[in-house]
N, C-alpha and C positions, 0 to 999 in steps of 0.2 A: 567472471571472466576477466581477472586480474591480469594474468600473464600476456593473454592477447592484446589487452588494452595497452599495457606497459610496453608491449613490443611496438606498437603504433604510437605510441605515446599519445389547543388553546384552551383552556377550560380545564375541568377535571377530568381525570381518566374514568373509564367505566369501572364499577364498583368491583368486578372480579378481576384478578390477575392470576397468572400461572407462572411459578418459578420452576422451570422445567429440569435443569440438571446443574450438578455441581461439575467442576473439572473432572474428567475421566468417567463421567456418566453416573455419578451418584444421584438418586432421586432426592427431591425435596418435598415438603409439605407446606401448605399455607400456614403462616403464622397467625396466632390470635392476635387481633387488632388491639387487645388490652395489654399486650406484651410490649413494654418499652424497652428501648435500647439498654437501660440500666438494670433490667432483671438479670439474674444469675443462672436461669436454667432456660432451655428452649422446650417447645411443646413436646411432651412423651419423653423428655430426656431428664432423668433425676441426678445425674452424675454431676460433680463440680465442673465448673468451667475453668479451662486452664488460662493462665495468664498468657497474653499475647501481644504482639506489636504488628502494626500495619506498615511495614518498613518499605513496601514496594508500590505504595500508592493505590489508586483505583482507576479503573477504565471502563469505557463502554465502547460498543462496536456493532456493527452489522444492523443499523437501524432500518426497520420497515415502518409501514404506516400505523402498525398496532403493536410493536414490540421492539425490544432492543435488548442486547446482551450486556449485563453488568458483570464486572470482574473485580476481585482483589485477591491478595494472598495473604494469609495470616502465618506469623512466625510464633510458635509456642515459646514462652520464656522460662516458665517454672521448671520444665523438664525438656531438655533440647529435642528438636523437631521429630526425630525418629522414634522417640520413646512414647509419643502420644498417638493413640489409634484413631481417635474421632475428636473433631472439633466442631461443635454446633455453631452455625453463623446465620445472622439474619441481615435483611438488607431492607431499610425504609425508603420509600419513594415519596417526594413531595413536590409541590409547586413552587416553594420559595427556598432560597438558600439557608433560611434559618431552620428548616426542617419542621415548621409548625403546621403547615398546611399539608398534612399527609394524605396520600391517596391510596396507600397500601403498605404492608409490611410483609415479608416473605422469608421463610426459613430454608436452610440447607445444612449440609455437613460437608467437612473435608477431611483429609488426614494424609498420610504419607504416600498412599496410592495415587494420589492427585498433586503430589508435592505441595500439599496445604494451599493449592490453589482453589478459588471458588468462582464458578461461573453460573450466572442464572439468566435464563431466557425469559425475560418478563413481559408477559402478553396482556392484552386487554387494554392497551393505552390508547389516548386519543390522537389521532393523526395530527401532524404539522404542530406539535407542542414541545416545548421545553420542560424538562424535569431535572430535579435535583435528587441525589440519592447518597446514602450513607450506610456503610456496613457495621455490624456490632458482634462482638462476642461478649456476652455478659454486659459488664458497665463500660467495657473498653469498645471505643468507635474509631472509625477510620476518618480520614479527612472528608469533606463533602465533595462529591463530584456532580458533573453536570453533563446531560445528554438530551437528545432530541429523537422524535420520531419524524419520518418523512411525510410529506403530503401524500394522500391516496392517489391511486393511479388516474382516478377520474376527476381529480382536482386540476385547475389549470397551471399552477406552479409557474409564478411570473419570474422568479429569480432564484439563483442558487449561487453561493460561494463556498469554495473549497480550497484547501491547500494540498499540493502534491508533494511528496518527500520520498527519498530512497537513499540507500547506502550511508547507513550510520555506523562507522567503525569506531567503536570505543577507544581504541589504542591510538587513533590518528589525530585526536584533539578534542576540544570541548564542544558540547552540543549547543552551540550558540545558535544555530539555525532552528533547533527545537524551540528555545527561548524566543526567538522572533516569531515563530508560528504560534506559540502560546499567547503571545500579546496582541494578536489580531483580534478586533473587536467584535466581529460579526460573521465568523465562519459557520457553515452548516456542518462540516464533517471534514475529516482528514482522509486522503488517499495515500496509502503507503504501499509502494510498488516492489518491497522486497529488499534483501539485505539488511534487515532489521537488526541482526546480529551477524558477527563474523567468527568463523571457526578457528582461526590461527591461534598460536601460542605466543608468549611474550617475544617481542623483536622480529617476528616472522612477517608481520604486515602492519607497521605502525609501532610507535615507541614513544608517545607522548608521556611526558613525566607524570608520575603518580596515576596512570591510567592502564597499567599492565593487566591484561586479560585473566580473568579467573575461570576454571582453574588454570594453573601456570603451564599449560601445554595444550596441544591441538586436542580439541573436544571430539571424542568418539563414541563415549557411552551415554546412555540415557541421564545418568547422574552429572556427567559434563555438561550436556546441553541444558540441563535444568539450571546448574550454577552459572552458566554464562548469562542465560535469560535473566536470572535474579540479579546478576551484577548490573546489567543495563538499565533494569528497572530501579535501581537505587540512584540513578542519576535524576536530580530534581528538575531539570529542564525537560527531560522525557516525561517524567511524571507529570509536569504542568500540562503538556499537550493532552495526555490521556484524560487528566482531570477536567480539562475544559471542553473537549469536542469528542463525539463518537469517531471511531476509526474505521476504515474499510481497508483491509489488508490483503496482501498475497505475499507468498515467499517467492525468493529468487534462488540462487544457488548457495549463498554463504550461510543461510539458515540450516544447511546440510554440509555441503562441501563444494569448493571452488568448481565451476563449470559441470555442475552435476547433470545427469540425465537418469533416464528411466533405470537403468540397470548399472550405473557406475557413476564415477566423478573423476576429473583430472586430479584432484587433490584427494585420491583415495586408492591406497595400494592393499588390495585384499591379502597379500602374502605377509604384510606386517601389521595391518590395521584392522584385520578380520573381514567378516562377509559385509558386503555393501548392504544387503538386505536388512541386516540387523542395524547398522548405523542409521540407514535412513529411516527405519521404523522408529528409532530412538529419537531423531530430530523431528519427525512429525509429531510424535507424541508430545514432546516438550513444547513444540509450537502451539499446539491446541490447548495445552494447559496454560500456557502464559500469555496468549493473545486472546483479546475479546472477540473471537471469531466463531460464528454458528457452524455446527456440523449440518451437511445437507443430508437429511433423511437418515438412512442407516448406511451410508457410503463413508467409511472411516478415510479420513484423509483427503477428502475432496474439497478443494478451495475454489473451483470454478462455479460461479453462482451470479445471480442478477439482482439488481436493485432499481427501483422505481422512484424517482423523485418526482411525484405528481405526473402531469402530463408533459413536464419539461424535458427530463432526461431518463433514458433507459441505460443503465450502467452495466456492463458485462465484464466481470472479473475472470481473467484467464489464469490457467496454469501451464505455462510453456516450459517448464522445468522438470517436474518429476513424473507428471501423469502419463505422458505418452511420448516423450522426446526420445528419438534414437541418438546414438553415439554422433558427435559432431564430425564433420568431413576432415579428412587429414590435413588439409591446408586451405588457405584462402583461394589457391588456383586449382583446386581439386574439382573436375567436372562432376564427380559424384553428388555434389550438393544440387545438381539439377535433376537427379533421380526421382521419377514420380512416386516411388515407394518410401522415400524419406519422410518422416513424421516429426513435427515439433509438438502435436498433441494428438490425442487418440481421435478416432472416427466419431465416437460418441460426443466428445467435446466439439469437434468441428461441426457436426451436424446440429447440435445444440445452439452454437454460436451463429451459423449461417441462418438456421430458422428463426432465431430470435431476432436478428438484425432484419429479415425480411418481414416479420410480422410486427414489428415495432411501429406504433404509432405516436411516439413522443416527439417533441420538436427536435431532440437531439439523441444520436446514439453514440454512447461513449463507450470505450474500451480500455480497462485498466489492465495492464500487462508487463511482463519482465523486460523484454529485450527489443532493441529498434526494429521497427517493422519495414520503415522505408529502405530501399537500397542505398548502401554506403560503400563507396568503392575508393580504393587509393588511386587506381588509374582507370579511365574509362575512355573509350573511343565513341565517337558519335554513333548511334545506330543508323548507319547511312541508308540501309536497305529499308528500315522501316520508315525513316524520314522521307524517303523517295516513294513510299508506297509500295515496295516491292517485298517479297518473302524474305526472311533473314535465315539463311541456311546455317549459320554458325551456331555452335554449341552454346557459346556464352552470351549470345544476344548483346553484344558490345561491352559486356562486363569482363575487363582484362584481369581484374584483381580485386576481389571484395576485401574490405577492410577486416571483417570479423565474422567468421562462419558459426560462432555460437549464436548470432542473431538470425533473423529471419532469412537473411542472404545465404545460410547455409541449408535452409529448408524451403527452396523455392516453389516446390509443387504446392505445399500448404498455402503458402503466401497467394499463389495464384487461384486457389479455390475461393479465398475471400475477396481478392480483386474482381474475379469473374462475378461473383455474386453482386457486389456492389455495382458493377457496370451493367449486368444484363437485367437487373431488377430497379435500376435506376434508384438505388438507395443512396440519399443525400444525407447531409448534415452528420457525417461520421467523423469522430475525433479520437484518436489514439492518445493514450498517455502511457509514457514508458519510463523505466529507470535504468538501472544496471550500470551505465558507463561513465558515472560521475561527472558529466559534463552536459551542456545546454543546447537543445536543438529545437527548431521549428522547421518541420519538413512538410512539403506537398508530396502526397502519395498518388503516383500515376500508374496506369496500366503498364507502361512502358517508360522509365524514367529517361531513356535515351533517344526517344522520339521527339525531338525538339519541335518540329513542325506541327505535328499532331497536338502536343502538349500546348502549344501557343493558342490553339484554336478551341480545343475540347475542354481542357481544363482538369485539374486533378479530381481523383475520386474520393479522397479524404485528406484530413490533416493529422499530423502527429507532433506533439509537444513532448520532449524529453527533458525530465527534471534533473537539475544538478544535485551534487550529493550533499548529504549533512556534514560529513567530515572526509570521506574517501578521496584520495588525491586524483586529480585529472592530469592534464600535460604539465611538464615543467614551465615555469613562469617565462623563461626566455624563448621558448619555442612555441607557446600556446597561440599567440595571435597570428604569427605566420602560418601555422598549421591550420588554423581556423579558415584563412583565406584560401589556402591550398585545397582544403576539403570542398569549399564551395565551388572552386573552380571545377573539380572533377565531378561535382554533384550539384548542378544548377537547380535542382528541385530543393535544396536545402537552403532556407532563406536566412535563418539566423543561426550561428554556430559560436559558442563560448566555451572554452575547453580548460579553464583552470579554477573557477571560483565556486566556492560552496555556496549554497542557497537553496530556494524553494520556489515553486509556482503558485502564485495565487490566481486562481481560476474564477472569473465572474461570467454567469451564464444568464442570458435572456432569451426570449424567443427570437430576438432579432440577430444575436451574435453570441459567439463563445470567444472570451477574451482571455489570454494567458499573460500573466505578467511576471516576469522573471525578476525575483529578488534575490539580492546577494548580501550576505553579512560582510561586515568590515574584517572580522577576524575570528579564527576558531582556536587561537592561541592565547589571547589576551582576555584574562578575567574581567578587566576593566571595560572592555568593549563587547561584552557577552550580550548577545541578542541585537545588537546595533546593525541596522540595515543601511547600506550605502546607497543613497537615493541617486547618485550620479551614474551608478551602474545599471540602473533598472531598465529593463527591456520589455516594451509592450508589443505583442503580436496578437493575431486572432484571426478568426473566419466569420463571414457574414452567413446569414440564413440563406441556404440555396447556392452558396459559392465557397468552394474548398480552397480557393486561392487566399494565400496567407497575406494579411494586411500588417503594417508596421508603423509603430511610433504614434499611434493615436494617444489621446489623453487617458491617464490611468482612471480606472473605475472609481466612484465614490463609495465609501463605506455606507452602509445602511444608517439612516438617521436614528433608528432605535438600536442601541447596542444591547446585545443579549449575552455577552460573554461573562463568565464568572468573575473575572477580574474588572469588569466594567459593568457595575450593577444594572439590573435590567429596569426599564421603565415598567411600573405597575400595570397590569392588565394588557401589557402588549408584548408578551414574551414568545408569541409563536408567529 
């Protein structure tokens, strides 16, 4: 949405595991437990093992109570990549960082059809447990990664801590935010809400020295998207995040093209750039190859899915970008955005979400998604009719000019479905997490944000926390603070707005409250300050159990006494 924003300025695992698939759908077979990483052949394969390098790190993602996706990418070195048909790969899983207490080894294979990516869905793991893993091709081994399983749904789940990130444009600066995230001592997972990569060519959107995007043009083809993903994953700070924590991710628009929707994108011209269907398919394929994301059954390209963190959190990850979104309204003042037929997601996804929220018995219902859910207006009149208890006959319901019709403000009917469900079924403790707009927000979500009298007595239906960017720019420094105050005047349901600083949200969840701590790095341009968080800028907001009104400025949450991070060695027998 760049043009619009710029315009507005414990114990062992079970003995049996299954490694389900390599990137692109190749099957894999269990490895013999006698095969050590130093062996030069894999089970059933007599060919010599090519020399490889693990240039792109390791990653894990989509943790469930009994399984997790493990990922790496191998780069053949003896004969350059496209000359190697198949590379046998194994991964060992252990309880310790030294990889001595192994609980299983698993084999797979990869090749050019998968861009030499490897993904294994390792099952049979014990719930609520930390594991370490290492890939091997013959005697060549990757770095050691660390991951975890979630508590089972019938477990109480007393506490969760995770980081929320979004909008990491390689060409706009150093990944200082990723370094800061990787240095957190006790996170359970990372929530990445999109714009993991950007599609632009050099100088088109960011020109930080030494970080020109590859290939050196806007990416259009499968080869282009693969090369861009590969470049991002050479960044050591991004590698450190993946090495440390499992990631749960969704795409936004720039993983394909700016302001994309189901059948096109603002930054795609079919006359000069070919069919959108081909470009979209290439973007989706590369994403599933290069990210540790699990495919949902046989549904190719589906990213809307659910995760359970014990009885504490039901997390619903949405696709409001490619799956069912209609073309954006023509302008912020276009009344077509109120059309009841306009969709930001398919009916199937909406029914799944509403049904899941209704049936959830977790302490908290959390929604990870791409674009701002709460109303955001440049200008707004008081909804006088609603405030006085009268019927509002105006088309705009007090909304004179929405800020950005790429957000839910451009798809009012779909937002209303969710709001009605929350209200009519008295679904409480619902929290939205949002990315996309490179700025920080804490919003109260009302059935009608303009009905000030009702909102003073009834209270919000949900809360929304919008994460700042990793590098992508917000408002210009000289206008950001003034603009933030103006936004809050026009939108009194927005309790915290910060429009200029890169950072992330550290979320600490208990049964009593969900607290969002906005942390900002000092610089994304200085290597000497890489990963440094500015404590003076930290902002604490949150919501209490049973009350979606946002509180502010309570003390920061305390890290767990037992540190389990890879870079902070775990206390023995206390890793889960």
